[in-house]
PyMOL CGO cylinders between C-alpha atoms (Angstrom):
from pymol import cmd
from pymol.cgo import CYLINDER

trace = [
    CYLINDER, 28.31, 6.33, -122.90, 31.10, 4.61, -120.94, 0.3, 1, 1, 1, 1, 1, 1,
    CYLINDER, 31.10, 4.61, -120.94, 30.86, 5.08, -117.19, 0.3, 1, 1, 1, 1, 1, 1,
    CYLINDER, 30.86, 5.08, -117.19, 34.29, 5.87, -115.77, 0.3, 1, 1, 1, 1, 1, 1,
    CYLINDER, 34.29, 5.87, -115.77, 35.52, 4.39, -112.47, 0.3, 1, 1, 1, 1, 1, 1,
    CYLINDER, 35.52, 4.39, -112.47, 35.33, 6.73, -109.50, 0.3, 1, 1, 1, 1, 1, 1,
    CYLINDER, 35.33, 6.73, -109.50, 39.12, 7.11, -109.30, 0.3, 1, 1, 1, 1, 1, 1,
    CYLINDER, 39.12, 7.11, -109.30, 39.29, 8.15, -112.94, 0.3, 1, 1, 1, 1, 1, 1,
    CYLINDER, 39.29, 8.15, -112.94, 36.50, 10.68, -112.50, 0.3, 1, 1, 1, 1, 1, 1,
    CYLINDER, 36.50, 10.68, -112.50, 38.24, 12.07, -109.44, 0.3, 1, 1, 1, 1, 1, 1,
    CYLINDER, 38.24, 12.07, -109.44, 41.47, 12.54, -111.41, 0.3, 1, 1, 1, 1, 1, 1,
    CYLINDER, 41.47, 12.54, -111.41, 39.61, 14.48, -114.09, 0.3, 1, 1, 1, 1, 1, 1,
    CYLINDER, 39.61, 14.48, -114.09, 38.05, 16.76, -111.49, 0.3, 1, 1, 1, 1, 1, 1,
    CYLINDER, 38.05, 16.76, -111.49, 41.40, 17.33, -109.79, 0.3, 1, 1, 1, 1, 1, 1,
    CYLINDER, 41.40, 17.33, -109.79, 42.85, 18.24, -113.16, 0.3, 1, 1, 1, 1, 1, 1,
    CYLINDER, 42.85, 18.24, -113.16, 40.10, 20.82, -113.59, 0.3, 1, 1, 1, 1, 1, 1,
    CYLINDER, 40.10, 20.82, -113.59, 40.91, 22.26, -110.17, 0.3, 1, 1, 1, 1, 1, 1,
    CYLINDER, 40.91, 22.26, -110.17, 44.55, 22.67, -111.17, 0.3, 1, 1, 1, 1, 1, 1,
    CYLINDER, 44.55, 22.67, -111.17, 43.68, 24.18, -114.56, 0.3, 1, 1, 1, 1, 1, 1,
    CYLINDER, 43.68, 24.18, -114.56, 41.24, 26.74, -113.19, 0.3, 1, 1, 1, 1, 1, 1,
    CYLINDER, 41.24, 26.74, -113.19, 43.46, 27.72, -110.27, 0.3, 1, 1, 1, 1, 1, 1,
    CYLINDER, 43.46, 27.72, -110.27, 46.47, 28.29, -112.52, 0.3, 1, 1, 1, 1, 1, 1,
    CYLINDER, 46.47, 28.29, -112.52, 44.31, 30.12, -115.09, 0.3, 1, 1, 1, 1, 1, 1,
    CYLINDER, 44.31, 30.12, -115.09, 42.83, 32.56, -112.60, 0.3, 1, 1, 1, 1, 1, 1,
    CYLINDER, 42.83, 32.56, -112.60, 46.03, 33.33, -110.72, 0.3, 1, 1, 1, 1, 1, 1,
    CYLINDER, 46.03, 33.33, -110.72, 48.14, 33.53, -113.88, 0.3, 1, 1, 1, 1, 1, 1,
    CYLINDER, 48.14, 33.53, -113.88, 45.77, 36.05, -115.43, 0.3, 1, 1, 1, 1, 1, 1,
    CYLINDER, 45.77, 36.05, -115.43, 45.84, 38.31, -112.39, 0.3, 1, 1, 1, 1, 1, 1,
    CYLINDER, 45.84, 38.31, -112.39, 49.62, 38.12, -111.99, 0.3, 1, 1, 1, 1, 1, 1,
    CYLINDER, 49.62, 38.12, -111.99, 50.39, 38.70, -115.67, 0.3, 1, 1, 1, 1, 1, 1,
    CYLINDER, 50.39, 38.70, -115.67, 47.92, 41.58, -115.82, 0.3, 1, 1, 1, 1, 1, 1,
    CYLINDER, 47.92, 41.58, -115.82, 49.53, 43.18, -112.77, 0.3, 1, 1, 1, 1, 1, 1,
    CYLINDER, 49.53, 43.18, -112.77, 53.03, 42.85, -114.23, 0.3, 1, 1, 1, 1, 1, 1,
    CYLINDER, 53.03, 42.85, -114.23, 51.85, 44.27, -117.56, 0.3, 1, 1, 1, 1, 1, 1,
    CYLINDER, 51.85, 44.27, -117.56, 50.24, 47.19, -115.72, 0.3, 1, 1, 1, 1, 1, 1,
    CYLINDER, 50.24, 47.19, -115.72, 53.47, 47.83, -113.82, 0.3, 1, 1, 1, 1, 1, 1,
    CYLINDER, 53.47, 47.83, -113.82, 55.34, 47.99, -117.15, 0.3, 1, 1, 1, 1, 1, 1,
    CYLINDER, 55.34, 47.99, -117.15, 52.90, 50.58, -118.55, 0.3, 1, 1, 1, 1, 1, 1,
    CYLINDER, 52.90, 50.58, -118.55, 54.79, 53.74, -119.70, 0.3, 1, 1, 1, 1, 1, 1,
    CYLINDER, 54.79, 53.74, -119.70, 52.72, 56.03, -117.46, 0.3, 1, 1, 1, 1, 1, 1,
    CYLINDER, 52.72, 56.03, -117.46, 50.64, 55.36, -114.35, 0.3, 1, 1, 1, 1, 1, 1,
    CYLINDER, 50.64, 55.36, -114.35, 48.13, 52.62, -115.11, 0.3, 1, 1, 1, 1, 1, 1,
    CYLINDER, 48.13, 52.62, -115.11, 44.81, 52.82, -113.28, 0.3, 1, 1, 1, 1, 1, 1,
    CYLINDER, 44.81, 52.82, -113.28, 42.68, 49.70, -112.99, 0.3, 1, 1, 1, 1, 1, 1,
    CYLINDER, 42.68, 49.70, -112.99, 39.61, 51.90, -112.61, 0.3, 1, 1, 1, 1, 1, 1,
    CYLINDER, 39.61, 51.90, -112.61, 40.27, 54.25, -115.54, 0.3, 1, 1, 1, 1, 1, 1,
    CYLINDER, 40.27, 54.25, -115.54, 42.45, 52.40, -118.05, 0.3, 1, 1, 1, 1, 1, 1,
    CYLINDER, 42.45, 52.40, -118.05, 40.93, 49.64, -120.16, 0.3, 1, 1, 1, 1, 1, 1,
    CYLINDER, 40.93, 49.64, -120.16, 42.47, 46.19, -120.33, 0.3, 1, 1, 1, 1, 1, 1,
    CYLINDER, 42.47, 46.19, -120.33, 42.99, 46.79, -124.05, 0.3, 1, 1, 1, 1, 1, 1,
    CYLINDER, 42.99, 46.79, -124.05, 45.37, 49.63, -123.20, 0.3, 1, 1, 1, 1, 1, 1,
    CYLINDER, 45.37, 49.63, -123.20, 47.85, 47.02, -121.99, 0.3, 1, 1, 1, 1, 1, 1,
    CYLINDER, 47.85, 47.02, -121.99, 47.84, 45.48, -125.46, 0.3, 1, 1, 1, 1, 1, 1,
    CYLINDER, 47.84, 45.48, -125.46, 49.43, 48.64, -126.87, 0.3, 1, 1, 1, 1, 1, 1,
    CYLINDER, 49.43, 48.64, -126.87, 52.09, 48.98, -124.17, 0.3, 1, 1, 1, 1, 1, 1,
    CYLINDER, 52.09, 48.98, -124.17, 55.65, 47.62, -123.99, 0.3, 1, 1, 1, 1, 1, 1,
    CYLINDER, 55.65, 47.62, -123.99, 54.33, 44.78, -121.82, 0.3, 1, 1, 1, 1, 1, 1,
    CYLINDER, 54.33, 44.78, -121.82, 51.75, 43.72, -124.41, 0.3, 1, 1, 1, 1, 1, 1,
    CYLINDER, 51.75, 43.72, -124.41, 53.23, 40.22, -124.60, 0.3, 1, 1, 1, 1, 1, 1,
    CYLINDER, 53.23, 40.22, -124.60, 52.34, 39.73, -120.93, 0.3, 1, 1, 1, 1, 1, 1,
    CYLINDER, 52.34, 39.73, -120.93, 48.66, 40.55, -121.22, 0.3, 1, 1, 1, 1, 1, 1,
    CYLINDER, 48.66, 40.55, -121.22, 48.47, 38.59, -124.47, 0.3, 1, 1, 1, 1, 1, 1,
    CYLINDER, 48.47, 38.59, -124.47, 49.98, 35.61, -122.67, 0.3, 1, 1, 1, 1, 1, 1,
    CYLINDER, 49.98, 35.61, -122.67, 47.39, 36.10, -119.92, 0.3, 1, 1, 1, 1, 1, 1,
    CYLINDER, 47.39, 36.10, -119.92, 44.58, 35.90, -122.47, 0.3, 1, 1, 1, 1, 1, 1,
    CYLINDER, 44.58, 35.90, -122.47, 46.00, 32.75, -124.06, 0.3, 1, 1, 1, 1, 1, 1,
    CYLINDER, 46.00, 32.75, -124.06, 46.63, 30.99, -120.75, 0.3, 1, 1, 1, 1, 1, 1,
    CYLINDER, 46.63, 30.99, -120.75, 43.17, 31.92, -119.49, 0.3, 1, 1, 1, 1, 1, 1,
    CYLINDER, 43.17, 31.92, -119.49, 41.42, 30.75, -122.64, 0.3, 1, 1, 1, 1, 1, 1,
    CYLINDER, 41.42, 30.75, -122.64, 43.34, 27.49, -122.84, 0.3, 1, 1, 1, 1, 1, 1,
    CYLINDER, 43.34, 27.49, -122.84, 43.05, 26.48, -119.20, 0.3, 1, 1, 1, 1, 1, 1,
    CYLINDER, 43.05, 26.48, -119.20, 39.43, 27.61, -118.84, 0.3, 1, 1, 1, 1, 1, 1,
    CYLINDER, 39.43, 27.61, -118.84, 38.49, 25.29, -121.69, 0.3, 1, 1, 1, 1, 1, 1,
    CYLINDER, 38.49, 25.29, -121.69, 40.76, 22.50, -120.43, 0.3, 1, 1, 1, 1, 1, 1,
    CYLINDER, 40.76, 22.50, -120.43, 39.13, 22.67, -117.00, 0.3, 1, 1, 1, 1, 1, 1,
    CYLINDER, 39.13, 22.67, -117.00, 35.67, 22.58, -118.54, 0.3, 1, 1, 1, 1, 1, 1,
    CYLINDER, 35.67, 22.58, -118.54, 36.52, 19.51, -120.62, 0.3, 1, 1, 1, 1, 1, 1,
    CYLINDER, 36.52, 19.51, -120.62, 37.98, 17.75, -117.58, 0.3, 1, 1, 1, 1, 1, 1,
    CYLINDER, 37.98, 17.75, -117.58, 34.90, 18.54, -115.49, 0.3, 1, 1, 1, 1, 1, 1,
    CYLINDER, 34.90, 18.54, -115.49, 32.62, 17.28, -118.25, 0.3, 1, 1, 1, 1, 1, 1,
    CYLINDER, 32.62, 17.28, -118.25, 34.59, 14.03, -118.31, 0.3, 1, 1, 1, 1, 1, 1,
    CYLINDER, 34.59, 14.03, -118.31, 34.68, 13.75, -114.54, 0.3, 1, 1, 1, 1, 1, 1,
    CYLINDER, 34.68, 13.75, -114.54, 31.06, 14.57, -113.73, 0.3, 1, 1, 1, 1, 1, 1,
    CYLINDER, 31.06, 14.57, -113.73, 29.10, 13.79, -116.92, 0.3, 1, 1, 1, 1, 1, 1,
    CYLINDER, 29.10, 13.79, -116.92, 26.28, 15.95, -115.57, 0.3, 1, 1, 1, 1, 1, 1,
    CYLINDER, 26.28, 15.95, -115.57, 23.30, 17.29, -117.51, 0.3, 1, 1, 1, 1, 1, 1,
    CYLINDER, 23.30, 17.29, -117.51, 24.13, 20.41, -119.48, 0.3, 1, 1, 1, 1, 1, 1,
    CYLINDER, 24.13, 20.41, -119.48, 27.81, 19.52, -119.83, 0.3, 1, 1, 1, 1, 1, 1,
    CYLINDER, 27.81, 19.52, -119.83, 27.84, 19.90, -123.61, 0.3, 1, 1, 1, 1, 1, 1,
    CYLINDER, 27.84, 19.90, -123.61, 26.46, 23.45, -123.46, 0.3, 1, 1, 1, 1, 1, 1,
    CYLINDER, 26.46, 23.45, -123.46, 28.96, 24.32, -120.73, 0.3, 1, 1, 1, 1, 1, 1,
    CYLINDER, 28.96, 24.32, -120.73, 31.89, 23.03, -122.80, 0.3, 1, 1, 1, 1, 1, 1,
    CYLINDER, 31.89, 23.03, -122.80, 30.64, 24.86, -125.91, 0.3, 1, 1, 1, 1, 1, 1,
    CYLINDER, 30.64, 24.86, -125.91, 30.54, 28.22, -124.10, 0.3, 1, 1, 1, 1, 1, 1,
    CYLINDER, 30.54, 28.22, -124.10, 34.01, 27.53, -122.65, 0.3, 1, 1, 1, 1, 1, 1,
    CYLINDER, 34.01, 27.53, -122.65, 35.26, 26.88, -126.19, 0.3, 1, 1, 1, 1, 1, 1,
    CYLINDER, 35.26, 26.88, -126.19, 33.78, 30.21, -127.32, 0.3, 1, 1, 1, 1, 1, 1,
    CYLINDER, 33.78, 30.21, -127.32, 35.62, 31.89, -124.46, 0.3, 1, 1, 1, 1, 1, 1,
    CYLINDER, 35.62, 31.89, -124.46, 38.89, 30.28, -125.54, 0.3, 1, 1, 1, 1, 1, 1,
    CYLINDER, 38.89, 30.28, -125.54, 38.51, 31.37, -129.17, 0.3, 1, 1, 1, 1, 1, 1,
    CYLINDER, 38.51, 31.37, -129.17, 37.65, 34.87, -128.00, 0.3, 1, 1, 1, 1, 1, 1,
    CYLINDER, 37.65, 34.87, -128.00, 40.73, 35.10, -125.81, 0.3, 1, 1, 1, 1, 1, 1,
    CYLINDER, 40.73, 35.10, -125.81, 42.96, 34.00, -128.68, 0.3, 1, 1, 1, 1, 1, 1,
    CYLINDER, 42.96, 34.00, -128.68, 41.47, 36.64, -130.97, 0.3, 1, 1, 1, 1, 1, 1,
    CYLINDER, 41.47, 36.64, -130.97, 41.87, 39.38, -128.37, 0.3, 1, 1, 1, 1, 1, 1,
    CYLINDER, 41.87, 39.38, -128.37, 45.51, 38.37, -127.89, 0.3, 1, 1, 1, 1, 1, 1,
    CYLINDER, 45.51, 38.37, -127.89, 46.22, 38.31, -131.61, 0.3, 1, 1, 1, 1, 1, 1,
    CYLINDER, 46.22, 38.31, -131.61, 44.41, 41.51, -132.60, 0.3, 1, 1, 1, 1, 1, 1,
    CYLINDER, 44.41, 41.51, -132.60, 44.58, 44.34, -130.07, 0.3, 1, 1, 1, 1, 1, 1,
    CYLINDER, 44.58, 44.34, -130.07, 42.44, 47.45, -130.29, 0.3, 1, 1, 1, 1, 1, 1,
    CYLINDER, 42.44, 47.45, -130.29, 45.15, 50.10, -130.17, 0.3, 1, 1, 1, 1, 1, 1,
    CYLINDER, 45.15, 50.10, -130.17, 45.42, 52.43, -133.17, 0.3, 1, 1, 1, 1, 1, 1,
    CYLINDER, 45.42, 52.43, -133.17, 48.62, 50.71, -134.29, 0.3, 1, 1, 1, 1, 1, 1,
    CYLINDER, 48.62, 50.71, -134.29, 46.70, 47.51, -134.70, 0.3, 1, 1, 1, 1, 1, 1,
    CYLINDER, 46.70, 47.51, -134.70, 43.60, 48.95, -136.32, 0.3, 1, 1, 1, 1, 1, 1,
    CYLINDER, 43.60, 48.95, -136.32, 44.06, 48.93, -140.07, 0.3, 1, 1, 1, 1, 1, 1,
    CYLINDER, 44.06, 48.93, -140.07, 40.32, 48.96, -140.66, 0.3, 1, 1, 1, 1, 1, 1,
    CYLINDER, 40.32, 48.96, -140.66, 40.46, 45.28, -141.47, 0.3, 1, 1, 1, 1, 1, 1,
    CYLINDER, 40.46, 45.28, -141.47, 41.38, 43.65, -138.16, 0.3, 1, 1, 1, 1, 1, 1,
    CYLINDER, 41.38, 43.65, -138.16, 39.68, 45.82, -135.52, 0.3, 1, 1, 1, 1, 1, 1,
    CYLINDER, 39.68, 45.82, -135.52, 36.49, 43.77, -135.83, 0.3, 1, 1, 1, 1, 1, 1,
    CYLINDER, 36.49, 43.77, -135.83, 38.45, 40.64, -134.91, 0.3, 1, 1, 1, 1, 1, 1,
    CYLINDER, 38.45, 40.64, -134.91, 39.40, 42.17, -131.56, 0.3, 1, 1, 1, 1, 1, 1,
    CYLINDER, 39.40, 42.17, -131.56, 35.81, 43.22, -130.94, 0.3, 1, 1, 1, 1, 1, 1,
    CYLINDER, 35.81, 43.22, -130.94, 34.50, 39.79, -131.91, 0.3, 1, 1, 1, 1, 1, 1,
    CYLINDER, 34.50, 39.79, -131.91, 37.07, 38.19, -129.66, 0.3, 1, 1, 1, 1, 1, 1,
    CYLINDER, 37.07, 38.19, -129.66, 36.06, 40.34, -126.71, 0.3, 1, 1, 1, 1, 1, 1,
    CYLINDER, 36.06, 40.34, -126.71, 32.41, 39.44, -127.29, 0.3, 1, 1, 1, 1, 1, 1,
    CYLINDER, 32.41, 39.44, -127.29, 33.17, 35.72, -127.44, 0.3, 1, 1, 1, 1, 1, 1,
    CYLINDER, 33.17, 35.72, -127.44, 35.52, 35.77, -124.46, 0.3, 1, 1, 1, 1, 1, 1,
    CYLINDER, 35.52, 35.77, -124.46, 33.35, 37.83, -122.12, 0.3, 1, 1, 1, 1, 1, 1,
    CYLINDER, 33.35, 37.83, -122.12, 29.85, 36.76, -123.12, 0.3, 1, 1, 1, 1, 1, 1,
    CYLINDER, 29.85, 36.76, -123.12, 30.91, 33.18, -123.81, 0.3, 1, 1, 1, 1, 1, 1,
    CYLINDER, 30.91, 33.18, -123.81, 32.82, 33.02, -120.55, 0.3, 1, 1, 1, 1, 1, 1,
    CYLINDER, 32.82, 33.02, -120.55, 29.97, 34.37, -118.44, 0.3, 1, 1, 1, 1, 1, 1,
    CYLINDER, 29.97, 34.37, -118.44, 27.47, 32.07, -120.16, 0.3, 1, 1, 1, 1, 1, 1,
    CYLINDER, 27.47, 32.07, -120.16, 29.85, 29.22, -119.35, 0.3, 1, 1, 1, 1, 1, 1,
    CYLINDER, 29.85, 29.22, -119.35, 29.73, 30.33, -115.71, 0.3, 1, 1, 1, 1, 1, 1,
    CYLINDER, 29.73, 30.33, -115.71, 25.93, 30.40, -115.87, 0.3, 1, 1, 1, 1, 1, 1,
    CYLINDER, 25.93, 30.40, -115.87, 25.65, 26.93, -117.40, 0.3, 1, 1, 1, 1, 1, 1,
    CYLINDER, 25.65, 26.93, -117.40, 28.48, 25.66, -115.22, 0.3, 1, 1, 1, 1, 1, 1,
    CYLINDER, 28.48, 25.66, -115.22, 26.48, 26.61, -112.14, 0.3, 1, 1, 1, 1, 1, 1,
    CYLINDER, 26.48, 26.61, -112.14, 24.05, 23.83, -113.06, 0.3, 1, 1, 1, 1, 1, 1,
    CYLINDER, 24.05, 23.83, -113.06, 26.71, 21.32, -114.09, 0.3, 1, 1, 1, 1, 1, 1,
    CYLINDER, 26.71, 21.32, -114.09, 28.67, 21.77, -110.87, 0.3, 1, 1, 1, 1, 1, 1,
    CYLINDER, 28.67, 21.77, -110.87, 25.79, 22.77, -108.62, 0.3, 1, 1, 1, 1, 1, 1,
    CYLINDER, 25.79, 22.77, -108.62, 24.86, 19.12, -108.16, 0.3, 1, 1, 1, 1, 1, 1,
    CYLINDER, 24.86, 19.12, -108.16, 28.16, 18.47, -106.37, 0.3, 1, 1, 1, 1, 1, 1,
    CYLINDER, 28.16, 18.47, -106.37, 29.04, 21.89, -104.93, 0.3, 1, 1, 1, 1, 1, 1,
    CYLINDER, 29.04, 21.89, -104.93, 25.69, 22.76, -103.38, 0.3, 1, 1, 1, 1, 1, 1,
    CYLINDER, 25.69, 22.76, -103.38, 22.84, 25.24, -103.67, 0.3, 1, 1, 1, 1, 1, 1,
    CYLINDER, 22.84, 25.24, -103.67, 24.78, 28.17, -102.19, 0.3, 1, 1, 1, 1, 1, 1,
    CYLINDER, 24.78, 28.17, -102.19, 27.53, 27.70, -104.76, 0.3, 1, 1, 1, 1, 1, 1,
    CYLINDER, 27.53, 27.70, -104.76, 24.99, 27.65, -107.55, 0.3, 1, 1, 1, 1, 1, 1,
    CYLINDER, 24.99, 27.65, -107.55, 23.41, 30.89, -106.34, 0.3, 1, 1, 1, 1, 1, 1,
    CYLINDER, 23.41, 30.89, -106.34, 26.77, 32.65, -106.13, 0.3, 1, 1, 1, 1, 1, 1,
    CYLINDER, 26.77, 32.65, -106.13, 27.69, 31.39, -109.61, 0.3, 1, 1, 1, 1, 1, 1,
    CYLINDER, 27.69, 31.39, -109.61, 24.46, 32.68, -111.12, 0.3, 1, 1, 1, 1, 1, 1,
    CYLINDER, 24.46, 32.68, -111.12, 25.07, 36.01, -109.40, 0.3, 1, 1, 1, 1, 1, 1,
    CYLINDER, 25.07, 36.01, -109.40, 28.60, 36.27, -110.80, 0.3, 1, 1, 1, 1, 1, 1,
    CYLINDER, 28.60, 36.27, -110.80, 27.44, 35.43, -114.33, 0.3, 1, 1, 1, 1, 1, 1,
    CYLINDER, 27.44, 35.43, -114.33, 24.58, 37.94, -114.12, 0.3, 1, 1, 1, 1, 1, 1,
    CYLINDER, 24.58, 37.94, -114.12, 26.95, 40.63, -112.87, 0.3, 1, 1, 1, 1, 1, 1,
    CYLINDER, 26.95, 40.63, -112.87, 29.42, 39.85, -115.64, 0.3, 1, 1, 1, 1, 1, 1,
    CYLINDER, 29.42, 39.85, -115.64, 26.84, 39.99, -118.40, 0.3, 1, 1, 1, 1, 1, 1,
    CYLINDER, 26.84, 39.99, -118.40, 25.25, 43.19, -117.05, 0.3, 1, 1, 1, 1, 1, 1,
    CYLINDER, 25.25, 43.19, -117.05, 28.66, 44.82, -116.70, 0.3, 1, 1, 1, 1, 1, 1,
    CYLINDER, 28.66, 44.82, -116.70, 29.53, 43.95, -120.29, 0.3, 1, 1, 1, 1, 1, 1,
    CYLINDER, 29.53, 43.95, -120.29, 26.27, 45.44, -121.60, 0.3, 1, 1, 1, 1, 1, 1,
    CYLINDER, 26.27, 45.44, -121.60, 26.93, 48.68, -119.71, 0.3, 1, 1, 1, 1, 1, 1,
    CYLINDER, 26.93, 48.68, -119.71, 30.55, 48.74, -120.88, 0.3, 1, 1, 1, 1, 1, 1,
    CYLINDER, 30.55, 48.74, -120.88, 29.74, 48.04, -124.54, 0.3, 1, 1, 1, 1, 1, 1,
    CYLINDER, 29.74, 48.04, -124.54, 26.90, 50.59, -124.55, 0.3, 1, 1, 1, 1, 1, 1,
    CYLINDER, 26.90, 50.59, -124.55, 29.05, 53.27, -122.98, 0.3, 1, 1, 1, 1, 1, 1,
    CYLINDER, 29.05, 53.27, -122.98, 31.92, 52.57, -125.34, 0.3, 1, 1, 1, 1, 1, 1,
    CYLINDER, 31.92, 52.57, -125.34, 29.67, 52.81, -128.40, 0.3, 1, 1, 1, 1, 1, 1,
    CYLINDER, 29.67, 52.81, -128.40, 27.60, 55.83, -127.41, 0.3, 1, 1, 1, 1, 1, 1,
    CYLINDER, 27.60, 55.83, -127.41, 30.19, 57.75, -125.42, 0.3, 1, 1, 1, 1, 1, 1,
    CYLINDER, 30.19, 57.75, -125.42, 27.55, 58.40, -122.77, 0.3, 1, 1, 1, 1, 1, 1,
    CYLINDER, 27.55, 58.40, -122.77, 28.79, 59.63, -119.40, 0.3, 1, 1, 1, 1, 1, 1,
    CYLINDER, 28.79, 59.63, -119.40, 28.73, 57.06, -116.63, 0.3, 1, 1, 1, 1, 1, 1,
    CYLINDER, 28.73, 57.06, -116.63, 29.14, 57.57, -112.88, 0.3, 1, 1, 1, 1, 1, 1,
    CYLINDER, 29.14, 57.57, -112.88, 31.18, 54.37, -112.65, 0.3, 1, 1, 1, 1, 1, 1,
    CYLINDER, 31.18, 54.37, -112.65, 34.15, 54.44, -115.09, 0.3, 1, 1, 1, 1, 1, 1,
    CYLINDER, 34.15, 54.44, -115.09, 33.91, 52.12, -118.09, 0.3, 1, 1, 1, 1, 1, 1,
    CYLINDER, 33.91, 52.12, -118.09, 37.11, 50.37, -117.06, 0.3, 1, 1, 1, 1, 1, 1,
    CYLINDER, 37.11, 50.37, -117.06, 35.39, 49.21, -113.87, 0.3, 1, 1, 1, 1, 1, 1,
    CYLINDER, 35.39, 49.21, -113.87, 32.51, 47.75, -115.86, 0.3, 1, 1, 1, 1, 1, 1,
    CYLINDER, 32.51, 47.75, -115.86, 34.92, 46.07, -118.26, 0.3, 1, 1, 1, 1, 1, 1,
    CYLINDER, 34.92, 46.07, -118.26, 36.94, 44.49, -115.46, 0.3, 1, 1, 1, 1, 1, 1,
    CYLINDER, 36.94, 44.49, -115.46, 33.78, 43.40, -113.67, 0.3, 1, 1, 1, 1, 1, 1,
    CYLINDER, 33.78, 43.40, -113.67, 32.72, 41.49, -116.79, 0.3, 1, 1, 1, 1, 1, 1,
    CYLINDER, 32.72, 41.49, -116.79, 36.12, 39.75, -116.88, 0.3, 1, 1, 1, 1, 1, 1,
    CYLINDER, 36.12, 39.75, -116.88, 36.74, 39.21, -113.18, 0.3, 1, 1, 1, 1, 1, 1,
    CYLINDER, 36.74, 39.21, -113.18, 33.38, 37.49, -112.79, 0.3, 1, 1, 1, 1, 1, 1,
    CYLINDER, 33.38, 37.49, -112.79, 34.85, 34.66, -114.89, 0.3, 1, 1, 1, 1, 1, 1,
    CYLINDER, 34.85, 34.66, -114.89, 38.21, 34.68, -113.11, 0.3, 1, 1, 1, 1, 1, 1,
    CYLINDER, 38.21, 34.68, -113.11, 36.53, 34.73, -109.71, 0.3, 1, 1, 1, 1, 1, 1,
    CYLINDER, 36.53, 34.73, -109.71, 34.23, 31.85, -110.64, 0.3, 1, 1, 1, 1, 1, 1,
    CYLINDER, 34.23, 31.85, -110.64, 37.19, 29.70, -111.65, 0.3, 1, 1, 1, 1, 1, 1,
    CYLINDER, 37.19, 29.70, -111.65, 38.91, 30.16, -108.31, 0.3, 1, 1, 1, 1, 1, 1,
    CYLINDER, 38.91, 30.16, -108.31, 35.64, 29.76, -106.38, 0.3, 1, 1, 1, 1, 1, 1,
    CYLINDER, 35.64, 29.76, -106.38, 34.81, 26.55, -108.22, 0.3, 1, 1, 1, 1, 1, 1,
    CYLINDER, 34.81, 26.55, -108.22, 38.30, 25.15, -107.75, 0.3, 1, 1, 1, 1, 1, 1,
    CYLINDER, 38.30, 25.15, -107.75, 38.02, 25.78, -104.01, 0.3, 1, 1, 1, 1, 1, 1,
    CYLINDER, 38.02, 25.78, -104.01, 34.59, 24.16, -103.79, 0.3, 1, 1, 1, 1, 1, 1,
    CYLINDER, 34.59, 24.16, -103.79, 35.81, 21.10, -105.67, 0.3, 1, 1, 1, 1, 1, 1,
    CYLINDER, 35.81, 21.10, -105.67, 38.80, 20.76, -103.34, 0.3, 1, 1, 1, 1, 1, 1,
    CYLINDER, 38.80, 20.76, -103.34, 36.49, 20.84, -100.31, 0.3, 1, 1, 1, 1, 1, 1,
    CYLINDER, 36.49, 20.84, -100.31, 34.21, 18.27, -101.94, 0.3, 1, 1, 1, 1, 1, 1,
    CYLINDER, 34.21, 18.27, -101.94, 37.17, 16.02, -102.76, 0.3, 1, 1, 1, 1, 1, 1,
    CYLINDER, 37.17, 16.02, -102.76, 38.36, 16.04, -99.16, 0.3, 1, 1, 1, 1, 1, 1,
    CYLINDER, 38.36, 16.04, -99.16, 34.92, 15.14, -97.87, 0.3, 1, 1, 1, 1, 1, 1,
    CYLINDER, 34.92, 15.14, -97.87, 34.51, 12.12, -100.13, 0.3, 1, 1, 1, 1, 1, 1,
]
cmd.load_cgo(trace, "trace")
């Protein structure tokens, strides 16, 4: 494998910082605008993200999914090129799964108008790939980037991934069984998504600090 010059590796890492920062902030902003355009009051703690896909502002949340999926994968590829650390291939593979999942969620929403009995499974598959794939990317990324961002960063990353995966299990179980839950399902759903968004921004910040110190 060709060893890149330090300046080239640094450019790749800086590109990843830009991609992940834009991805995280764009998702949050577009989601907020889509929520503001919701026909009735939209509650982050009681309305599911999928509800936005059936609203007049559906194009906004769909754009958020596409931007997130694209830039999350782009950042992963750039980091793999810039660091060439052990476990990079697994990290990139999970990031790719996240991207595919986001595209599917954007293309096939779960609202009744979009459920013909033939496409609903595509939305569900997309959600599984995006959330589980994304959180597994965070988990594997903690090792890939832990070597340059430090032990504390790695611990926080593992914690975020664990929270995201646990939240998704609770959300999916509650959605399937209809069992009552003290914490609303929407909170669990958002926790499983925001763990990925938060990790992107956290990692971008850590890489900026590292870049300034070297």
